[in-house]
All heavy atoms as a GROMACS GRO file, in nm:
protein
  608
    1MET      N    1  10.691  11.375  10.108
    1MET     CA    2  10.832  11.348  10.087
    1MET      C    3  10.876  11.395   9.948
    1MET      O    4  10.984  11.450   9.934
    1MET     CB    5  10.855  11.198  10.104
    1MET     CG    6  10.998  11.159  10.103
    1MET     SD    7  11.069  11.204  10.261
    1MET     CE    8  11.216  11.117  10.257
    2GLU      N    9  10.791  11.371   9.851
    2GLU     CA   10  10.822  11.410   9.713
    2GLU      C   11  10.832  11.563   9.701
    2GLU      O   12  10.918  11.615   9.630
    2GLU     CB   13  10.714  11.355   9.619
    2GLU     CG   14  10.753  11.347   9.475
    2GLU     CD   15  10.870  11.253   9.447
    2GLU    OE1   16  10.886  11.150   9.514
    2GLU    OE2   17  10.947  11.287   9.357
    3ALA      N   18  10.746  11.633   9.770
    3ALA     CA   19  10.746  11.779   9.765
    3ALA      C   20  10.874  11.834   9.827
    3ALA      O   21  10.929  11.933   9.778
    3ALA     CB   22  10.624  11.835   9.835
    4SER      N   23  10.921  11.773   9.934
    4SER     CA   24  11.042  11.823   9.998
    4SER      C   25  11.165  11.801   9.909
    4SER      O   26  11.256  11.883   9.907
    4SER     CB   27  11.062  11.756  10.134
    4SER     OG   28  11.084  11.617  10.119
    5LYS      N   29  11.167  11.693   9.831
    5LYS     CA   30  11.278  11.670   9.738
    5LYS      C   31  11.278  11.776   9.628
    5LYS      O   32  11.383  11.828   9.590
    5LYS     CB   33  11.267  11.531   9.676
    5LYS     CG   34  11.301  11.418   9.770
    5LYS     CD   35  11.291  11.284   9.699
    5LYS     CE   36  11.323  11.170   9.794
    5LYS     NZ   37  11.310  11.040   9.728
    6LYS      N   38  11.159  11.809   9.580
    6LYS     CA   39  11.150  11.912   9.476
    6LYS      C   40  11.193  12.048   9.532
    6LYS      O   41  11.261  12.125   9.466
    6LYS     CB   42  11.007  11.921   9.422
    6LYS     CG   43  10.969  11.804   9.336
    6LYS     CD   44  10.828  11.820   9.283
    6LYS     CE   45  10.789  11.699   9.200
    6LYS     NZ   46  10.651  11.710   9.150
    7LEU      N   47  11.154  12.076   9.656
    7LEU     CA   48  11.190  12.202   9.719
    7LEU      C   49  11.342  12.213   9.736
    7LEU      O   50  11.401  12.317   9.707
    7LEU     CB   51  11.122  12.215   9.855
    7LEU     CG   52  11.147  12.345   9.931
    7LEU    CD1   53  11.092  12.463   9.852
    7LEU    CD2   54  11.084  12.338  10.068
    8VAL      N   55  11.405  12.105   9.778
    8VAL     CA   56  11.550  12.104   9.793
    8VAL      C   57  11.618  12.121   9.658
    8VAL      O   58  11.716  12.196   9.644
    8VAL     CB   59  11.597  11.974   9.863
    8VAL    CG1   60  11.747  11.959   9.856
    8VAL    CG2   61  11.549  11.971  10.007
    9ALA      N   62  11.566  12.056   9.554
    9ALA     CA   63  11.624  12.068   9.420
    9ALA      C   64  11.613  12.212   9.370
    9ALA      O   65  11.710  12.267   9.314
    9ALA     CB   66  11.555  11.972   9.324
   10VAL      N   67  11.498  12.275   9.389
   10VAL     CA   68  11.480  12.414   9.346
   10VAL      C   69  11.574  12.505   9.425
   10VAL      O   70  11.635  12.597   9.368
   10VAL     CB   71  11.332  12.458   9.364
   10VAL    CG1   72  11.316  12.608   9.348
   10VAL    CG2   73  11.243  12.384   9.267
   11PHE      N   74  11.588  12.481   9.553
   11PHE     CA   75  11.679  12.560   9.636
   11PHE      C   76  11.823  12.550   9.587
   11PHE      O   77  11.894  12.650   9.576
   11PHE     CB   78  11.667  12.514   9.782
   11PHE     CG   79  11.754  12.590   9.876
   11PHE    CD1   80  11.727  12.722   9.907
   11PHE    CD2   81  11.865  12.531   9.934
   11PHE    CE1   82  11.807  12.794   9.994
   11PHE    CE2   83  11.947  12.601  10.020
   11PHE     CZ   84  11.917  12.733  10.051
   12LEU      N   85  11.868  12.431   9.553
   12LEU     CA   86  12.004  12.411   9.503
   12LEU      C   87  12.025  12.480   9.369
   12LEU      O   88  12.130  12.541   9.344
   12LEU     CB   89  12.036  12.262   9.493
   12LEU     CG   90  12.050  12.188   9.626
   12LEU    CD1   91  12.070  12.039   9.601
   12LEU    CD2   92  12.164  12.245   9.707
   13VAL      N   93  11.926  12.472   9.282
   13VAL     CA   94  11.936  12.539   9.152
   13VAL      C   95  11.946  12.689   9.172
   13VAL      O   96  12.025  12.758   9.106
   13VAL     CB   97  11.817  12.501   9.061
   13VAL    CG1   98  11.810  12.591   8.939
   13VAL    CG2   99  11.826  12.356   9.021
   14CYS      N  100  11.866  12.743   9.264
   14CYS     CA  101  11.871  12.887   9.292
   14CYS      C  102  12.008  12.929   9.344
   14CYS      O  103  12.062  13.033   9.304
   14CYS     CB  104  11.764  12.926   9.393
   14CYS     SG  105  11.597  12.919   9.327
   15ILE      N  106  12.067  12.850   9.431
   15ILE     CA  107  12.200  12.881   9.484
   15ILE      C  108  12.302  12.882   9.371
   15ILE      O  109  12.387  12.971   9.363
   15ILE     CB  110  12.239  12.781   9.595
   15ILE    CG1  111  12.156  12.807   9.719
   15ILE    CG2  112  12.388  12.792   9.626
   15ILE    CD1  113  12.178  12.706   9.828
   16ILE      N  114  12.295  12.785   9.282
   16ILE     CA  115  12.390  12.778   9.170
   16ILE      C  116  12.374  12.898   9.078
   16ILE      O  117  12.473  12.961   9.038
   16ILE     CB  118  12.372  12.646   9.093
   16ILE    CG1  119  12.417  12.529   9.181
   16ILE    CG2  120  12.448  12.649   8.961
   16ILE    CD1  121  12.380  12.393   9.126
   17VAL      N  122  12.251  12.934   9.046
   17VAL     CA  123  12.226  13.049   8.958
   17VAL      C  124  12.276  13.178   9.021
   17VAL      O  125  12.341  13.260   8.956
   17VAL     CB  126  12.076  13.058   8.922
   17VAL    CG1  127  12.042  13.189   8.854
   17VAL    CG2  128  12.034  12.941   8.835
   18ILE      N  129  12.248  13.197   9.146
   18ILE     CA  130  12.291  13.321   9.214
   18ILE      C  131  12.443  13.328   9.223
   18ILE      O  132  12.502  13.433   9.195
   18ILE     CB  133  12.227  13.330   9.354
   18ILE    CG1  134  12.077  13.356   9.341
   18ILE    CG2  135  12.292  13.439   9.437
   18ILE    CD1  136  12.000  13.345   9.470
   19SER      N  137  12.508  13.218   9.257
   19SER     CA  138  12.654  13.222   9.268
   19SER      C  139  12.720  13.246   9.132
   19SER      O  140  12.818  13.318   9.123
   19SER     CB  141  12.707  13.094   9.332
   19SER     OG  142  12.683  12.984   9.247
   20SER      N  143  12.665  13.189   9.028
   20SER     CA  144  12.724  13.212   8.895
   20SER      C  145  12.701  13.355   8.850
   20SER      O  146  12.787  13.415   8.786
   20SER     CB  147  12.670  13.113   8.792
   20SER     OG  148  12.532  13.132   8.774
   21SER      N  149  12.585  13.413   8.882
   21SER     CA  150  12.560  13.552   8.842
   21SER      C  151  12.650  13.648   8.918
   21SER      O  152  12.692  13.750   8.863
   21SER     CB  153  12.413  13.588   8.862
   21SER     OG  154  12.381  13.589   8.999
   22VAL      N  155  12.683  13.617   9.042
   22VAL     CA  156  12.775  13.701   9.119
   22VAL      C  157  12.914  13.698   9.055
   22VAL      O  158  12.979  13.802   9.040
   22VAL     CB  159  12.780  13.657   9.266
   22VAL    CG1  160  12.896  13.723   9.339
   22VAL    CG2  161  12.650  13.689   9.336
   23GLN      N  162  12.959  13.581   9.015
   23GLN     CA  163  13.090  13.569   8.952
   23GLN      C  164  13.094  13.646   8.821
   23GLN      O  165  13.192  13.715   8.791
   23GLN     CB  166  13.126  13.424   8.930
   23GLN     CG  167  13.156  13.349   9.057
   23GLN     CD  168  13.180  13.202   9.034
   23GLN    OE1  169  13.155  13.150   8.925
   23GLN    NE2  170  13.228  13.133   9.136
   24VAL      N  171  12.989  13.638   8.741
   24VAL     CA  172  12.983  13.710   8.614
   24VAL      C  173  12.982  13.859   8.638
   24VAL      O  174  13.051  13.934   8.569
   24VAL     CB  175  12.859  13.664   8.532
   24VAL    CG1  176  12.835  13.756   8.414
   24VAL    CG2  177  12.876  13.521   8.487
   25SER      N  178  12.904  13.905   8.735
   25SER     CA  179  12.898  14.048   8.760
   25SER      C  180  13.032  14.102   8.809
   25SER      O  181  13.070  14.214   8.776
   25SER     CB  182  12.787  14.081   8.859
   25SER     OG  183  12.819  14.032   8.987
   26MET      N  184  13.105  14.025   8.887
   26MET     CA  185  13.237  14.070   8.934
   26MET      C  186  13.334  14.079   8.817
   26MET      O  187  13.414  14.172   8.810
   26MET     CB  188  13.289  13.975   9.041
   26MET     CG  189  13.214  13.985   9.172
   26MET     SD  190  13.260  13.861   9.291
   26MET     CE  191  13.427  13.908   9.328
   27ALA      N  192  13.328  13.986   8.724
   27ALA     CA  193  13.416  13.990   8.607
   27ALA      C  194  13.381  14.110   8.519
   27ALA      O  195  13.468  14.180   8.468
   27ALA     CB  196  13.404  13.862   8.528
   28ASN      N  197  13.252  14.137   8.502
   28ASN     CA  198  13.210  14.250   8.420
   28ASN      C  199  13.250  14.382   8.486
   28ASN      O  200  13.280  14.479   8.417
   28ASN     CB  201  13.059  14.248   8.398
   28ASN     CG  202  13.018  14.143   8.297
   28ASN    OD1  203  13.098  14.101   8.215
   28ASN    ND2  204  12.894  14.100   8.303
   29GLU      N  205  13.249  14.388   8.618
   29GLU     CA  206  13.287  14.510   8.688
   29GLU      C  207  13.433  14.545   8.660
   29GLU      O  208  13.466  14.661   8.638
   29GLU     CB  209  13.264  14.491   8.837
   29GLU     CG  210  13.289  14.616   8.919
   29GLU     CD  211  13.257  14.595   9.066
   29GLU    OE1  212  13.151  14.538   9.094
   29GLU    OE2  213  13.339  14.636   9.148
   30GLU      N  214  13.521  14.447   8.658
   30GLU     CA  215  13.662  14.473   8.629
   30GLU      C  216  13.679  14.524   8.487
   30GLU      O  217  13.756  14.618   8.463
   30GLU     CB  218  13.743  14.346   8.649
   30GLU     CG  219  13.753  14.301   8.793
   30GLU     CD  220  13.815  14.164   8.809
   30GLU    OE1  221  13.857  14.106   8.707
   30GLU    OE2  222  13.821  14.117   8.922
   31LYS      N  223  13.608  14.466   8.392
   31LYS     CA  224  13.616  14.513   8.253
   31LYS      C  225  13.561  14.654   8.242
   31LYS      O  226  13.613  14.737   8.169
   31LYS     CB  227  13.538  14.419   8.162
   31LYS     CG  228  13.602  14.284   8.143
   31LYS     CD  229  13.518  14.198   8.052
   31LYS     CE  230  13.576  14.059   8.039
   31LYS     NZ  231  13.492  13.973   7.955
   32PHE      N  232  13.452  14.682   8.314
   32PHE     CA  233  13.390  14.814   8.309
   32PHE      C  234  13.484  14.920   8.362
   32PHE      O  235  13.494  15.029   8.306
   32PHE     CB  236  13.259  14.815   8.387
   32PHE     CG  237  13.193  14.949   8.392
   32PHE    CD1  238  13.128  14.998   8.281
   32PHE    CD2  239  13.199  15.026   8.506
   32PHE    CE1  240  13.068  15.123   8.283
   32PHE    CE2  241  13.140  15.150   8.510
   32PHE     CZ  242  13.074  15.199   8.399
   33GLU      N  243  13.554  14.890   8.471
   33GLU     CA  244  13.646  14.988   8.528
   33GLU      C  245  13.758  15.022   8.431
   33GLU      O  246  13.795  15.138   8.416
   33GLU     CB  247  13.704  14.935   8.659
   33GLU     CG  248  13.606  14.934   8.773
   33GLU     CD  249  13.662  14.874   8.899
   33GLU    OE1  250  13.784  14.848   8.904
   33GLU    OE2  251  13.584  14.852   8.993
   34ALA      N  252  13.811  14.922   8.360
   34ALA     CA  253  13.917  14.947   8.263
   34ALA      C  254  13.864  15.029   8.146
   34ALA      O  255  13.928  15.125   8.103
   34ALA     CB  256  13.975  14.815   8.213
   35ALA      N  257  13.747  14.994   8.097
   35ALA     CA  258  13.688  15.067   7.985
   35ALA      C  259  13.653  15.209   8.026
   35ALA      O  260  13.671  15.304   7.949
   35ALA     CB  261  13.564  14.995   7.933
   36SER      N  262  13.604  15.225   8.147
   36SER     CA  263  13.567  15.357   8.197
   36SER      C  264  13.689  15.448   8.206
   36SER      O  265  13.683  15.564   8.166
   36SER     CB  266  13.501  15.344   8.334
   36SER     OG  267  13.473  15.470   8.387
   37THR      N  268  13.799  15.395   8.254
   37THR     CA  269  13.922  15.474   8.266
   37THR      C  270  13.973  15.516   8.128
   37THR      O  271  14.011  15.632   8.108
   37THR     CB  272  14.030  15.392   8.339
   37THR    OG1  273  13.979  15.352   8.466
   37THR    CG2  274  14.157  15.472   8.356
   38ASP      N  275  13.971  15.424   8.032
   38ASP     CA  276  14.014  15.456   7.896
   38ASP      C  277  13.923  15.561   7.833
   38ASP      O  278  13.970  15.654   7.769
   38ASP     CB  279  14.013  15.330   7.808
   38ASP     CG  280  14.117  15.228   7.851
   38ASP    OD1  281  14.211  15.267   7.924
   38ASP    OD2  282  14.105  15.111   7.811
   39TYR      N  283  13.792  15.547   7.853
   39TYR     CA  284  13.696  15.641   7.795
   39TYR      C  285  13.716  15.780   7.854
   39TYR      O  286  13.718  15.879   7.781
   39TYR     CB  287  13.553  15.593   7.819
   39TYR     CG  288  13.449  15.691   7.770
   39TYR    CD1  289  13.412  15.692   7.636
   39TYR    CD2  290  13.392  15.783   7.855
   39TYR    CE1  291  13.318  15.783   7.590
   39TYR    CE2  292  13.298  15.873   7.810
   39TYR     CZ  293  13.262  15.873   7.678
   39TYR     OH  294  13.169  15.964   7.632
   40ILE      N  295  13.729  15.789   7.985
   40ILE     CA  296  13.745  15.919   8.051
   40ILE      C  297  13.871  15.990   8.002
   40ILE      O  298  13.869  16.110   7.974
   40ILE     CB  299  13.746  15.903   8.204
   40ILE    CG1  300  13.607  15.862   8.252
   40ILE    CG2  301  13.791  16.031   8.274
   40ILE    CD1  302  13.601  15.822   8.398
   41GLY      N  303  13.980  15.915   7.988
   41GLY     CA  304  14.104  15.975   7.938
   41GLY      C  305  14.088  16.028   7.797
   41GLY      O  306  14.129  16.140   7.766
   42CYS      N  307  14.027  15.947   7.712
   42CYS     CA  308  14.004  15.988   7.573
   42CYS      C  309  13.912  16.110   7.568
   42CYS      O  310  13.939  16.207   7.497
   42CYS     CB  311  13.943  15.871   7.494
   42CYS     SG  312  13.895  15.911   7.326
   43TYR      N  313  13.804  16.106   7.644
   43TYR     CA  314  13.705  16.214   7.644
   43TYR      C  315  13.766  16.345   7.693
   43TYR      O  316  13.746  16.450   7.631
   43TYR     CB  317  13.586  16.175   7.731
   43TYR     CG  318  13.473  16.274   7.726
   43TYR    CD1  319  13.379  16.269   7.622
   43TYR    CD2  320  13.459  16.371   7.823
   43TYR    CE1  321  13.275  16.361   7.618
   43TYR    CE2  322  13.356  16.462   7.819
   43TYR     CZ  323  13.264  16.457   7.716
   43TYR     OH  324  13.162  16.547   7.711
   44ASN      N  325  13.841  16.340   7.802
   44ASN     CA  326  13.902  16.462   7.855
   44ASN      C  327  14.003  16.522   7.757
   44ASN      O  328  14.008  16.643   7.740
   44ASN     CB  329  13.969  16.434   7.990
   44ASN     CG  330  13.868  16.411   8.099
   44ASN    OD1  331  13.752  16.450   8.089
   44ASN    ND2  332  13.911  16.344   8.205
   45GLU      N  333  14.082  16.437   7.693
   45GLU     CA  334  14.180  16.485   7.595
   45GLU      C  335  14.107  16.550   7.476
   45GLU      O  336  14.149  16.655   7.427
   45GLU     CB  337  14.267  16.369   7.548
   45GLU     CG  338  14.384  16.411   7.462
   45GLU     CD  339  14.484  16.498   7.536
   45GLU    OE1  340  14.503  16.479   7.658
   45GLU    OE2  341  14.544  16.586   7.471
   46CYS      N  342  14.001  16.487   7.432
   46CYS     CA  343  13.924  16.540   7.319
   46CYS      C  344  13.862  16.675   7.356
   46CYS      O  345  13.862  16.767   7.275
   46CYS     CB  346  13.816  16.439   7.280
   46CYS     SG  347  13.711  16.493   7.143
   47GLN      N  348  13.807  16.685   7.477
   47GLN     CA  349  13.744  16.810   7.519
   47GLN      C  350  13.845  16.925   7.523
   47GLN      O  351  13.811  17.039   7.490
   47GLN     CB  352  13.682  16.795   7.659
   47GLN     CG  353  13.550  16.723   7.660
   47GLN     CD  354  13.435  16.813   7.616
   47GLN    OE1  355  13.452  16.913   7.546
   47GLN    NE2  356  13.316  16.774   7.655
   48LYS      N  357  13.970  16.896   7.561
   48LYS     CA  358  14.072  17.000   7.566
   48LYS      C  359  14.102  17.054   7.427
   48LYS      O  360  14.128  17.173   7.409
   48LYS     CB  361  14.202  16.946   7.627
   48LYS     CG  362  14.194  16.920   7.774
   48LYS     CD  363  14.325  16.860   7.825
   48LYS     CE  364  14.315  16.816   7.969
   48LYS     NZ  365  14.436  16.746   8.013
   49GLU      N  366  14.101  16.966   7.327
   49GLU     CA  367  14.138  17.004   7.191
   49GLU      C  368  14.021  17.062   7.111
   49GLU      O  369  14.042  17.129   7.012
   49GLU     CB  370  14.194  16.882   7.117
   49GLU     CG  371  14.322  16.829   7.179
   49GLU     CD  372  14.368  16.699   7.116
   49GLU    OE1  373  14.302  16.650   7.023
   49GLU    OE2  374  14.471  16.646   7.164
   50CYS      N  375  13.899  17.037   7.154
   50CYS     CA  376  13.781  17.078   7.078
   50CYS      C  377  13.748  17.225   7.103
   50CYS      O  378  13.762  17.275   7.214
   50CYS     CB  379  13.661  16.990   7.117
   50CYS     SG  380  13.516  17.017   7.014
   51SER      N  381  13.702  17.292   6.997
   51SER     CA  382  13.668  17.433   7.011
   51SER      C  383  13.540  17.468   6.937
   51SER      O  384  13.526  17.575   6.882
   51SER     CB  385  13.783  17.520   6.958
   51SER     OG  386  13.802  17.493   6.820
   52GLY      N  387  13.443  17.378   6.937
   52GLY     CA  388  13.320  17.404   6.862
   52GLY      C  389  13.200  17.429   6.948
   52GLY      O  390  13.087  17.416   6.903
   53GLY      N  391  13.217  17.466   7.072
   53GLY     CA  392  13.105  17.484   7.163
   53GLY      C  393  13.083  17.359   7.245
   53GLY      O  394  13.114  17.249   7.203
   54TYR      N  395  13.028  17.378   7.365
   54TYR     CA  396  13.019  17.266   7.460
   54TYR      C  397  12.937  17.150   7.406
   54TYR      O  398  12.982  17.036   7.409
   54TYR     CB  399  12.962  17.316   7.593
   54TYR     CG  400  12.949  17.204   7.693
   54TYR    CD1  401  13.062  17.154   7.758
   54TYR    CD2  402  12.826  17.145   7.719
   54TYR    CE1  403  13.052  17.050   7.849
   54TYR    CE2  404  12.816  17.041   7.809
   54TYR     CZ  405  12.928  16.994   7.873
   54TYR     OH  406  12.918  16.891   7.962
   55THR      N  407  12.818  17.177   7.355
   55THR     CA  408  12.730  17.069   7.310
   55THR      C  409  12.791  16.995   7.191
   55THR      O  410  12.791  16.872   7.187
   55THR     CB  411  12.592  17.123   7.272
   55THR    OG1  412  12.538  17.192   7.386
   55THR    CG2  413  12.497  17.012   7.233
   56HIS      N  414  12.843  17.070   7.096
   56HIS     CA  415  12.906  17.009   6.979
   56HIS      C  416  13.024  16.922   7.022
   56HIS      O  417  13.039  16.808   6.976
   56HIS     CB  418  12.952  17.116   6.880
   56HIS     CG  419  13.039  17.063   6.772
   56HIS    ND1  420  12.989  16.988   6.667
   56HIS    CD2  421  13.174  17.072   6.753
   56HIS    CE1  422  13.090  16.952   6.589
   56HIS    NE2  423  13.202  17.003   6.638
   57CYS      N  424  13.109  16.976   7.109
   57CYS     CA  425  13.227  16.901   7.154
   57CYS      C  426  13.187  16.778   7.236
   57CYS      O  427  13.249  16.672   7.222
   57CYS     CB  428  13.318  16.990   7.237
   57CYS     SG  429  13.400  17.118   7.139
   58GLU      N  430  13.086  16.793   7.319
   58GLU     CA  431  13.041  16.681   7.400
   58GLU      C  432  12.995  16.565   7.312
   58GLU      O  433  13.035  16.450   7.332
   58GLU     CB  434  12.928  16.725   7.493
   58GLU     CG  435  12.879  16.616   7.584
   58GLU     CD  436  12.768  16.662   7.676
   58GLU    OE1  437  12.708  16.768   7.652
   58GLU    OE2  438  12.740  16.589   7.772
   59MET      N  439  12.915  16.596   7.212
   59MET     CA  440  12.865  16.492   7.121
   59MET      C  441  12.977  16.433   7.037
   59MET      O  442  12.987  16.311   7.021
   59MET     CB  443  12.754  16.548   7.033
   59MET     CG  444  12.628  16.579   7.109
   59MET     SD  445  12.497  16.664   7.016
   59MET     CE  446  12.499  16.589   6.859
   60LYS      N  447  13.063  16.519   6.985
   60LYS     CA  448  13.174  16.472   6.901
   60LYS      C  449  13.268  16.383   6.980
   60LYS      O  450  13.304  16.274   6.934
   60LYS     CB  451  13.250  16.592   6.845
   60LYS     CG  452  13.371  16.554   6.762
   60LYS     CD  453  13.452  16.679   6.727
   60LYS     CE  454  13.580  16.648   6.658
   60LYS     NZ  455  13.670  16.558   6.728
   61CYS      N  456  13.307  16.426   7.098
   61CYS     CA  457  13.402  16.349   7.179
   61CYS      C  458  13.341  16.217   7.225
   61CYS      O  459  13.409  16.114   7.228
   61CYS     CB  460  13.448  16.430   7.298
   61CYS     SG  461  13.551  16.573   7.251
   62ASP      N  462  13.213  16.219   7.260
   62ASP     CA  463  13.146  16.096   7.301
   62ASP      C  464  13.146  15.996   7.187
   62ASP      O  465  13.182  15.879   7.205
   62ASP     CB  466  13.003  16.126   7.346
   62ASP     CG  467  12.930  16.002   7.391
   62ASP    OD1  468  12.988  15.922   7.466
   62ASP    OD2  469  12.814  15.983   7.348
   63GLU      N  470  13.109  16.040   7.068
   63GLU     CA  471  13.105  15.950   6.952
   63GLU      C  472  13.245  15.900   6.915
   63GLU      O  473  13.264  15.781   6.890
   63GLU     CB  474  13.042  16.020   6.833
   63GLU     CG  475  12.894  16.046   6.850
   63GLU     CD  476  12.836  16.130   6.738
   63GLU    OE1  477  12.910  16.166   6.644
   63GLU    OE2  478  12.716  16.161   6.745
   64ASP      N  479  13.341  15.991   6.913
   64ASP     CA  480  13.477  15.953   6.874
   64ASP      C  481  13.540  15.854   6.972
   64ASP      O  482  13.600  15.755   6.932
   64ASP     CB  483  13.566  16.077   6.862
   64ASP     CG  484  13.529  16.166   6.744
   64ASP    OD1  485  13.446  16.123   6.660
   64ASP    OD2  486  13.582  16.278   6.736
   65CYS      N  487  13.526  15.881   7.102
   65CYS     CA  488  13.587  15.794   7.202
   65CYS      C  489  13.517  15.658   7.209
   65CYS      O  490  13.583  15.555   7.225
   65CYS     CB  491  13.586  15.862   7.339
   65CYS     SG  492  13.699  16.003   7.345
   66THR      N  493  13.386  15.658   7.196
   66THR     CA  494  13.314  15.530   7.194
   66THR      C  495  13.356  15.447   7.075
   66THR      O  496  13.383  15.327   7.088
   66THR     CB  497  13.162  15.555   7.192
   66THR    OG1  498  13.125  15.633   7.306
   66THR    CG2  499  13.086  15.424   7.192
   67ALA      N  500  13.366  15.510   6.959
   67ALA     CA  501  13.408  15.437   6.839
   67ALA      C  502  13.551  15.385   6.854
   67ALA      O  503  13.580  15.271   6.816
   67ALA     CB  504  13.398  15.529   6.717
   68LYS      N  505  13.638  15.466   6.911
   68LYS     CA  506  13.777  15.424   6.931
   68LYS      C  507  13.785  15.304   7.024
   68LYS      O  508  13.856  15.207   6.996
   68LYS     CB  509  13.859  15.539   6.987
   68LYS     CG  510  14.005  15.505   7.013
   68LYS     CD  511  14.078  15.626   7.070
   68LYS     CE  512  14.223  15.593   7.094
   68LYS     NZ  513  14.251  15.547   7.228
   69LEU      N  514  13.714  15.308   7.136
   69LEU     CA  515  13.717  15.198   7.231
   69LEU      C  516  13.657  15.070   7.171
   69LEU      O  517  13.709  14.961   7.193
   69LEU     CB  518  13.644  15.235   7.359
   69LEU     CG  519  13.712  15.341   7.445
   69LEU    CD1  520  13.624  15.379   7.562
   69LEU    CD2  521  13.846  15.291   7.495
   70LEU      N  522  13.548  15.084   7.096
   70LEU     CA  523  13.489  14.967   7.032
   70LEU      C  524  13.582  14.907   6.928
   70LEU      O  525  13.596  14.785   6.918
   70LEU     CB  526  13.355  15.003   6.969
   70LEU     CG  527  13.241  15.028   7.066
   70LEU    CD1  528  13.116  15.075   6.991
   70LEU    CD2  529  13.209  14.903   7.146
   71LYS      N  530  13.649  14.995   6.853
   71LYS     CA  531  13.745  14.947   6.753
   71LYS      C  532  13.860  14.872   6.819
   71LYS      O  533  13.900  14.765   6.773
   71LYS     CB  534  13.799  15.066   6.673
   71LYS     CG  535  13.895  15.028   6.565
   71LYS     CD  536  13.944  15.151   6.491
   71LYS     CE  537  14.049  15.115   6.389
   71LYS     NZ  538  14.104  15.233   6.322
   72ASP      N  539  13.910  14.926   6.930
   72ASP     CA  540  14.018  14.860   7.004
   72ASP      C  541  13.972  14.724   7.058
   72ASP      O  542  14.046  14.626   7.052
   72ASP     CB  543  14.067  14.947   7.119
   72ASP     CG  544  14.142  15.070   7.072
   72ASP    OD1  545  14.180  15.076   6.952
   72ASP    OD2  546  14.161  15.162   7.155
   73ARG      N  547  13.851  14.719   7.111
   73ARG     CA  548  13.799  14.594   7.166
   73ARG      C  549  13.781  14.490   7.057
   73ARG      O  550  13.815  14.373   7.076
   73ARG     CB  551  13.667  14.618   7.236
   73ARG     CG  552  13.607  14.487   7.290
   73ARG     CD  553  13.500  14.510   7.385
   73ARG     NE  554  13.564  14.546   7.512
   73ARG     CZ  555  13.498  14.573   7.621
   73ARG    NH1  556  13.366  14.567   7.621
   73ARG    NH2  557  13.560  14.605   7.732
   74ILE      N  558  13.732  14.530   6.941
   74ILE     CA  559  13.716  14.435   6.829
   74ILE      C  560  13.851  14.386   6.783
   74ILE      O  561  13.869  14.268   6.753
   74ILE     CB  562  13.637  14.502   6.714
   74ILE    CG1  563  13.492  14.521   6.756
   74ILE    CG2  564  13.645  14.418   6.586
   74ILE    CD1  565  13.409  14.605   6.660
   75GLN      N  566  13.948  14.477   6.778
   75GLN     CA  567  14.083  14.438   6.738
   75GLN      C  568  14.142  14.336   6.835
   75GLN      O  569  14.206  14.240   6.794
   75GLN     CB  570  14.174  14.562   6.728
   75GLN     CG  571  14.304  14.538   6.659
   75GLN     CD  572  14.284  14.503   6.513
   75GLN    OE1  573  14.187  14.542   6.449
   75GLN    NE2  574  14.376  14.426   6.458
   76LYS      N  575  14.120  14.354   6.964
   76LYS     CA  576  14.170  14.259   7.064
   76LYS      C  577  14.102  14.124   7.050
   76LYS      O  578  14.165  14.022   7.068
   76LYS     CB  579  14.144  14.312   7.205
   76LYS     CG  580  14.238  14.423   7.246
   76LYS     CD  581  14.207  14.472   7.387
   76LYS     CE  582  14.294  14.589   7.424
   76LYS     NZ  583  14.259  14.643   7.557
   77LEU      N  584  13.973  14.125   7.015
   77LEU     CA  585  13.902  13.998   6.997
   77LEU      C  586  13.951  13.922   6.875
   77LEU      O  587  13.953  13.800   6.873
   77LEU     CB  588  13.751  14.023   6.987
   77LEU     CG  589  13.681  14.067   7.114
   77LEU    CD1  590  13.536  14.103   7.085
   77LEU    CD2  591  13.690  13.961   7.221
   78LYS      N  592  13.992  13.996   6.771
   78LYS     CA  593  14.044  13.931   6.650
   78LYS      C  594  14.177  13.864   6.676
   78LYS      O  595  14.208  13.763   6.616
   78LYS     CB  596  14.058  14.034   6.537
   78LYS     CG  597  13.928  14.075   6.476
   78LYS     CD  598  13.952  14.171   6.360
   78LYS     CE  599  13.824  14.212   6.294
   78LYS     NZ  600  13.849  14.305   6.184
   79ASN      N  601  14.258  13.923   6.762
   79ASN     CA  602  14.393  13.869   6.788
   79ASN      C  603  14.389  13.758   6.886
   79ASN      O  604  14.337  13.708   6.957
   79ASN     CB  605  14.487  13.978   6.838
   79ASN     CG  606  14.509  14.081   6.729
   79ASN    OD1  607  14.502  14.051   6.612
   79ASN    ND2  608  14.534  14.203   6.769
   0.00000   0.00000   0.00000
């Protein structure tokens, strides 16, 4: 009888953990989609304006857009 109570308790804990992780992952997915859209727009605009060769532009635009998005996110957290 004692073992079955422990089994039920473990089962309930597992259900709670799984349901909370699903909710967190769904929230993160929405944030990721917004960040992805902003990054792609910034990156494409940067690539159009850059004229230093593909590899140089790819690295420069990646660094610049990542820094810009992080700066914007930090600014939003401060406000």
